C-alpha positions in Angstrom: 0.0 0.0 0.0 2.9 2.3 0.8 4.4 1.7 -2.7 1.0 2.7 -4.2 1.1 5.9 -2.3 4.6 6.7 -3.6 3.7 6.0 -7.2 0.5 8.1 -6.9 2.5 11.0 -5.4 5.2 10.7 -8.2 2.4 10.6 -10.9 0.8 13.7 -9.3 4.0 15.6 -9.3 4.7 14.7 -12.9 1.2 15.8 -13.9 1.7 19.1 -12.1 5.0 19.8 -13.8 3.5 18.9 -17.2 0.5 21.2 -16.6 2.8 24.0 -15.5 4.9 23.6 -18.6 1.8 23.6 -20.9 0.5 26.7 -19.1 3.8 28.5 -19.7 3.8 27.6 -23.4 0.2 28.7 -23.8 0.8 32.0 -22.0 3.4 32.8 -24.7 1.0 32.2 -27.6 -0.6 35.5 -28.8 -3.8 33.8 -30.0 -4.4 32.3 -26.6 -3.9 35.7 -25.0 -6.2 37.4 -27.5 -8.9 34.7 -26.9 -8.6 35.4 -23.1 -8.9 39.1 -23.7 -12.0 38.6 -25.8 -13.6 36.3 -23.3 -12.9 38.7 -20.5 -14.5 41.6 -22.5 -17.6 39.6 -23.3 -18.1 38.5 -19.7 -17.5 42.0 -18.6 -20.1 43.4 -21.0 -22.6 40.7 -20.0 -22.2 41.5 -16.3 -22.4 45.2 -17.0 -25.6 44.7 -19.0 -27.3 42.6 -16.3 -26.2 45.1 -13.6 -27.6 48.1 -15.6 -30.8 46.2 -16.2 -31.4 45.5 -12.4 -30.3 49.1 -11.6 -32.8 50.6 -13.9 -35.6 48.2 -12.9 -35.1 48.2 -9.1 -33.2 51.3 -8.1 -34.6 53.8 -10.6 -38.0 52.2 -10.7 -38.1 52.1 -14.5 -40.7 49.7 -16.0 -38.3 47.3 -17.7 -39.8 44.5 -19.7 -39.9 41.1 -18.0 -37.8 38.4 -19.8 -38.5 34.8 -19.2 -35.5 32.4 -19.0 -37.3 30.0 -21.4 -37.0 32.8 -24.0 -33.4 33.7 -23.3 -31.5 30.4 -23.1 -31.9 29.4 -26.8 -30.5 32.8 -27.9 -27.6 32.4 -25.4 -26.8 29.0 -26.9 -26.8 30.5 -30.4 -24.6 33.4 -29.4 -22.2 31.0 -27.6 -22.0 28.7 -30.7 -21.4 31.7 -33.0 -18.6 32.9 -30.7 -16.9 29.4 -30.8 -17.2 29.3 -34.6 -15.8 32.8 -35.1 -12.9 32.1 -32.8 -12.1 28.9 -34.7 -12.2 30.7 -38.0 -10.0 33.5 -36.6 -7.5 31.1 -35.2 -7.1 29.3 -38.6 -6.4 32.6 -40.3 -3.4 33.3 -38.1 
């Protein structure tokens, strides 16, 4: 049982070193950095939009239209799919 523990520890350490090396390589790739910047901007805009929506509705008392989740999630999937496709096309051009 002790031998199993040593082998598992060695495998975990090797996996950690490999993951760290891959992260270092990816951090040097400009396309990975650009994808991260784009994702950060999209999430930031999404959070900003939701925050402004709630601010206008609750704090300012504006009569904002009610949006049901069943109406939004298919559109969110379509937008997410388009983003993945466009990122794939952009990465093939570089």
